[in-house]
N, C-alpha and C positions, 0 to 999 in steps of 0.2 A: 343556475342550473335548476331543473325541475325533476321531481321524482313522482312516480305514480305507484300506489300500493293498494292492494285489495285485502280487506280484513274480514274474516268470516263472521265476526261478531257485529260488524257494522254494515248495513245494507248499501252504503255509499262507497264510491271509489275515491280514495284519498290520493291526491297528487301533491307532491312537494316540489316547489319551484326553487331553483337556486342557481346562481351563476357558479356554483361549485357544489354539486350534489345536494340538492334541496335548497339551493340559495340562488336568488336573482341578485347579481352583484352589479349595482349601477352607481355611477359617480355623478353627482351634481356639482360639477367643477365650474367655478368661474376661472377664467384663464389665469388671472393673477394668483389666485389661491392654489391652483394646480402647481405653478412654479414653486410656491412656498412649500407645498407638500413634498415635491421632489427633492428639494434642498433641505428637508427636515427642519423647517423653521417654526415648528410648533413649539410652544403654544402661540396661537394667533390672538388678535385683539378681541375675538368673540368671548362673551362671558362663559360660554360652554365650549371650550376649544376642541375637545376630542371629537373625531368623527364617530359615527354611530353604526351599530349593527341593529337593524330593526327586524323583528320577527312577527309573523302572523301565524299563530298556531291554534289548532283545534284540539288535538289530542296530546300535544306535547312534543311531537317529533321535530317540528321546525324549531321549537324552543331549545331542544337538546342539541340540534345541529348548530344553532346560533352560538350557544355556549362553547361548543367544540371549536368553532371557528375563532371565537374570542380567545380561547386558551392558546391556540396555535399562533395567532398574531402577537399575543403578549409574549410568548416565548421567543419571538423574533424581534422584540423591542418596538412593536407598533401598538400604540395605545388606542383603544376603542372603548366606547360605552355600549352596553347591551340594553336595548329598550323594547318593551312590549308595545306593539303598535296601538293597542287599545288605550294606552296611556300617553300617546304621542299626538300633538296637535299638528294636523297637516299644514296649517298656515306657516309652520316653522321650516318647511322644506327649503324655501328659497334662501334661508340663512345658513344652511348646511354647506360645508366644504366637500364632504364625502359621506355617502351612506352605502351600506350593504343591506340588501333585503333578503331575508329568509322567509319564504311564504309558502303556505300550504293551499292546495286547491281542494275544496270540500263540497260534496253533494251537488252534482250536475254542474260543475264549473264555478261554483260560488266560493268566495273567500271565507275564512273563518268568521263566525257570527260577530265576534268582538271587533272586527276590523273591516266593516262593510264599506268604509269610505274608499278602500282600494278595490274598485269594482272590476269584475272580470268580463271578458268578451271572448267570443269565438267558441270553438268546440270545448267540451267539458274536460278533455284530457289536457292537463297542464295549462288550463285556461288562464289561471291567475298569472302564471309566469309570462305567458304571451301578452296578456292584457297589460300587465305592468310594464313590460318592455316597450310596448307600443305607446303607452301614455307618457312614460318617462322620456322617451325619445322626442315625443311631441312637445314636451315641456322644456326641451333643450339639454337633456342629460347626455353626457358622453359615456358610451359603453366601453369601459377600459378592459374588461374581460368578456368575451362573447357569452351570450346566453347558452346555458347548458341544461338539458333536460335528462332526468334520470328516472328509471322505473324500479320501484321497490320489488315488484313482482319478478323483474328480470334479474335481480340479485346484483346489480352493478352499482348500487348507491355509494358504498364506501370507496370503491376504487375510483369512480368518477369524481367524487367529492375531494379525495386526496389530490388527484391531478389538478383539479381546479384551484384548490388552496395553494398549491405550489405556484401557480401563475399569479394569484392574488398577492402572495408574499413578494414575488419577484417585482411586480409593478410597484407595490408600496415601498419597497426598499430601494427604489430608483433604478431597477433593471429593465423597466418597460421600454426605455428608449423614447425617441421622438415620435414613434408611431402611435403613442397614446394621445388621442385627440382631446382638445380642450374646447368646450362650447360655452359661450356666454349665456347665462340663464336669462331668459326673456322676461319682460315685465308687462306683457300684454296678454290678457285672458279673453278668449273668445271661443265660440263653437266653430272651429275651423276644420276644413276637410283634410284628412290625412292623405298620405301619398297613394293609398289604395283606392281612393275615390269615395270611401264611406264617410258619411257625416258623423263626426265624433264630438263629444263634449268633455271639457276638462272636468273630471269628476272627483278630484282630490279636493274636498269641499272648500277649504279656505285658501286655496292658492289663487292669487291674482296674477298669473303669469303664464304665457304660452310662447314658446320659443319660435324663432324663424323657421319657416318650412325648409325641408331638405331639397325642395325643388330648385331647379336652376334659376338664376336671375338673368334676365335679358333686357337690353335696351333701357336700363335704369328702372325697370318696373319689377317688383317682387310679387310673387303669387301669394305671399303670406299676409297681405293687407298693407304693404308699404308702397307708396308711390313717390319716386324720386327721394327716398330717404325719410318720408313722412309717414307715420302710421295712419292707416285708415281703419275706422271702427267697423265699417261694413266691408268685409272681404267678399270676394266673388261667391264663395260658398254660402255665407250668411245672406247675401243679397238674393241668391237663388232660392234659398229656403223660405225667406220671408215673402218674396214675390209669389211663390207657389201658394202661400196662404192668403194672397190678395192684398198684401201691403204694397204701397207705392213708395219707393225709396227716394228720399230727397238728399242730394249731395252725398256726403260721406258718413253721416251719422243720424239723420232724421227720417221720419216716415209719416205717412198719412194713410188712412183706410176708411172706407165707407161703412159706417155702422149699420147693422141690420135694422136698428130702430129708426135710423134716418130714412131708410128705404120703406119701412113700415108706415111711417107718418106721411111720407110722400104719397103713399097709396091710400091714405085715410084709414089705416088699420091700427092706429094708436101709437103713442110715444113711449119712451122708456120711463123708468122710475124717476129720473130727474125732471121729466115733464110733470109728473104727478106731484113730486115733492117740492120742486122749486120753480115750476113754470117755464122750463126750457122748451123751446120749439125744436123738437127732435129733427124735423126735416131741414132745419137751418143750423144744425150743429156739425162741426168739423172735428173729427177725432184724430189727434196728431201727437207727436212727441219730438222734441229736439235732441233726444238721446235714446237710442235703441239699447244702450247698455244698462245693466242693472247690477246691484250688489247682492242680490238674493237669487236663489234658485228654488222658488216656492214649489211645493208638491202639487199645488193646484194651478200652476201656470198654464194657461191655455195655448201658449206658444210652444210648449214642450221643450223649452230651453234652446230654441233655434236662434235666439238673439244673443249677443255677446255679453260677457260679464266683466266687471272690473271694480276696483276700490276707489279709483280716482280718475280724473280726466287726463288721458295720456295720448290723445289722438289729434289728428288734424282737425281744425275747427272752422266751421262754415259761418258765414255772416248771418245774423238773425233776420235781417230784412229779406235777404234772399230765401231763407227758409220759409218765412211767412208767405212771400209772393209765390213761391213754387208750391207750397202746401195748398193755397187757395186755388191756384190753377189746376192742380191735380184733382182736388176735391170737386171743383165745379165741372171738370170734364167727366168725372164719375156720375155726377148728378145729371148731366146732359144725356148720359146713356140710359137714364130711366125714362126718357121720353117714349111714349107709346106703350109703356108697361101698364097693364090693367089697373085702373084706379087712380093713376097719376093724372091730376088735372094741370092745366096750363098755369093756373094761379099758384098752386103749390110748387110746381117746377121752377117758376120764376123766383119765388121766395127762396127756394133751396139754392139758387145760384148766388144768393147774397147771404153767406153765413153770418149769423149773429152770435154764435157761441163756439167756443173751442174747448174741448175736453182734452187736457194735456195728461192723458192717462192711457194712451194706446198700448204702449209696451215700454219696458225699460224704466229708467229713473230720470224724468225730465229735469229735476232740480240739479242733476250733475252737470248739466250744460253750463259752462262758465258765463255765458251771456244770457242767462235766463231772464234777468231783469229787463234787459234791452228787448228781448223777444216779447215779454209780457207788455211792455210799454207800447210796442208796435201794434199788438192786438188791440189794446185799449184805444189807441189813436184812431183805429178803424171802427171803434165802438163794437168790438167783439168781446164778449164776456169770457172770463178765464176760470176754469175749474181744473185745479192742479192736484195730482195725487203723488205723494212721496211715500217711500217705504220705510221711513223712520230710521235711516242710517246716516243721515247727513244733517245733524242738528245745526251746525254753523250756517249751512245754506238756508235753513228755515229762518234763522235769525236775520239774515241779510236780505231775505226776499221782500220785494216791494208789495204794496197792497194788491191783492187779486180778488176776484169775485168770491171765490170759495176755495179754501185750502183743506185738503184731505190728508190725513195720516193713516196709513194702513196699520191696524191693530189686529194682527192675525192670530195672536195668542196672548195670554195674560200672565204666563210664567216664563222664566228663562229657559227651562228645559223644553217646554212645548213650543216656544218661539223658534228655538234652534231646530227642532224636529220638523216644523211645518214650513219655515221660511228658508232653511238651509243657507244662512248668511255667510258671506265671505269673511267678514270682519270677526276677529277673535273677541273684540270688545263690543259685540253686537248689542248686548243687553244694556250696557251703559249708553250706547248711542241711541238706542230705542227710548230709554227714559229721558235722556237729554232732549230728544226730539219732541216728546210730549211736553216737556217743560218749556221748550221754545214756543210751542204752539200757544201756550197760555198767554204769551206776551203779544200775540197778534190781535189787532183791533177788528179786523174783518171776520167774516163768517168762517168758522172752523168746524171740522168734522172728524170724528173717529170712524173709520170704515172697518167693520168686522165681517169677515167672510167665514161663515160657519161650515165646518167640515166634520160630519159625524164620525165619531171615533178618534178625533184629533183635538178639537178645541171647543167642544160644546158643554163641558162639564164645570167650567171655572167661573161661575157667576160671581162669587165673592171676590175673586182675584180681578176680574174685569171691573167690577164696581170700584175697587181701590184705585184703579188707574184713572178713573174719572176726575179725582181730586188733583191729579198731577197736571193734566192739560186743560181741564175745564172746557171741553169743546161745546160749541153751540148745539151741535147735533151729533147723533150716533146712528150711522147707517148699519143695519144688520141684514146681511144678504146670504142666502144659501149658495154654496159653491156651485159653479156650473160644470157639469161633467163634459169633458172634451175627449174622452177616450183614454185608454191606458197606453203607456209607452214605456221605453226603457228607463225614463227619468221619473215616471210617476205611475204608481200602481193603484190609484184611486178607481173605485168602481161606483156604480149607481147606488150602492149601499151607503156610500159616504155622502150622498146628496140628501139634505133635509127637505121635508115637505114644507109648504107654506105654513101649515099648522105648527110644525116644529119651530119655525122661525118666530112665529107669533108668540108661542109659549115662552121661548127664550127671551124675547123682547119684553114681554110683560113681567117676567121674573126679574130682569135687569132693572126695569123701571121701578118696580116695587122695592128693590134693594136700595135705590137712590133716595128713598123716603120723600118722594115728591119733587125732588130737584129736576128730574127728567120724567116726561110722560110720553106714552106712545101717541104720536101725532098723526102719522100717515102710513099708508101701505100701498104696495103695488103688487098685487097677487101674481100677475103674469111674470114678474121678475123675481118672485119669491123674496121680497124685500120689504123691510119695515123701518120706519124712521122714529127715533126718539128725539125730542127737542127740549131745550131748557124752558120750563114752564114760566119762569118769572120774566123771561125776555120775549118769548114768541107766542104767548097766549094772553090775549087782552080781552077782558070781559067775556071769557068763554070762547073766543074766536082765535083760531090758529093763524099765525102770520109767518108761515115757512116759505112762502113764495118770495121772489125777488123782483124789485122794480129796477129793471136793467138800465133804463134810460136815466134814472136817478143815480144809479151807481156810476155810470160814465160821467155824468155831470160832476159828481163828487170827486172823482179821480182827476178830471180836468181842472177843477178848482184849486187843487194843491193843498186844500185844507185837511186837517185831521178829521177822520170820521170813523164810525164803528158800524157793526152789523145791524143795529137798530135803525140806522139812517136810511137803509134801502130795502127794508122788508115790505112785503105785500101780503094781502089776505089770501089764505088758502081756500080754494073752492070746496064745497061740501063733498063732492064726489071723490076727492083725494084724501079726505079725513079718515083716520083709522075707524074701522067698523061700519063704514058706509056700504050701502047696497052695491055700489059699483066696484068696491074693493080697489079703488085707485085707477080704474079705467075711465078715460075721458068719454063722457056720453056724446060728445060732438064727433067722435070717431066711430067707425063701423067695425065692431069686433069680429075678427076672423079666426075661426078655430080650424086648424089643419086636421084633415081626416087622417087618422092613424090606422094602419093595417097590421102593424107588428104586434106580437103578443108581449105582454108584460106581466111580471110576477106581482106587480102592484096594481091596486085599483086605480083606474083612470078617473080623473076628475076634470071637469070643464073649467 
């Protein structure tokens, strides 16, 4: 039930949602446990057997109602625990047999500040109730007592709440009959379309589950991402969202997209920072992923969380060779479409049709794909280099990963609290996984990188903490890049104020290098990407010359030999124009720099 109230001392309109006068009552029943509940077979094997009353309270009204409900249930012999949502871990929801939610709507439809993980949608009046109802149904919850909305201003709260409580007690004491539905709690998490056609995201932060759609199933094919009983990672809605952004979807869980830097270098307008730092030929680089799913929902995600999320591989799996073949076909078709574009020469176009590099960092978490080693092997057989980025949540996958050209671990923050805030991980033990991932990186013999994405106001103040992380993974390189602003959305409120200038990134990099006491030095920069590279000086600086570039042919020869090798065995000299502090600031003088004419006003000073 939901209640709305107007307080003269508070400028906001307070609404209390409840499936019983200020309470939204929802049951997360698994069918077996529902039967146990009906037959009063509590306690169950769970370590915390009692069902829970969770309350989201701003001024104490929802808290008071939750306790009132608790007393009523206790007087009827039904045991419940009362828990404040700000002290409850959302990832524990799938473990529950039954929950009651007493939630308040506060200030333009927002939930109480201490319980932001239960996000609201819709009109501000009773928005939290409606939002919770919508999301819990999407998660597979069975509504055993209908949603009820009450208005404090209307004076009906107590009467409505009492009527609703009577229904709750009747259901819990076994009088609900067979019309109380039981729905199995799903274990697939994705940004799937709800029945109203709007694109939604599972926003209870640590839940890796989304239940089957309520839509009808016909001809053995389900609209919730199952095909003949097998789960598909890419549902029709996810596919449509990603295709709208220019992604080419491969099979049921992979994708490829033409990078803007690939197009830029095809036109002779310069390559990306990987060209400056490592000698990648950007016009011959294919950006792809074998897993569109991710275990984080980072605030700076440029996909705005239109890709699926999950904690483990639970989908239908495509063959790695088919993925590579299709990726190359789709990539080369996109390259062909560049024919006739101003600046594209026939020589560069033909080179682009034979990709020599693969950036496995397009979207999602590529290391989740169970056949990642087979996929990497296939790329190396074709003498295509591999740059793989992992979000540091799967340490065992890092340990078992075969040699690749360069392995990245995203280090988006240096402390547990800031990492949770910026990455919004699904795992409850995300920090332990993060540290274990850095530890696993230390054991790799090939080139390793910490990738830092700087977001002003979020993760740019922890120089000391970042420095301490260096000793855990001992990476060969540290890439420090300013966040790319991709617009605000319902899942991210970043603005241009959160985007650092190149001078900010340089200052941060120099401070971090200084903190390492000479172990790392600032080696390269790419001003256009707002990116700076730190490198281990005792490995990659020889007689004053940096060797951050890669001898790709040597790398492939080493892989084919089957012998053990390390990052020193395939390094190459860095050209002077890519070195930190050079006049070119990382721009290849063999390319023609193009500056886009801007006509919009900016509060910042424009720089070339």
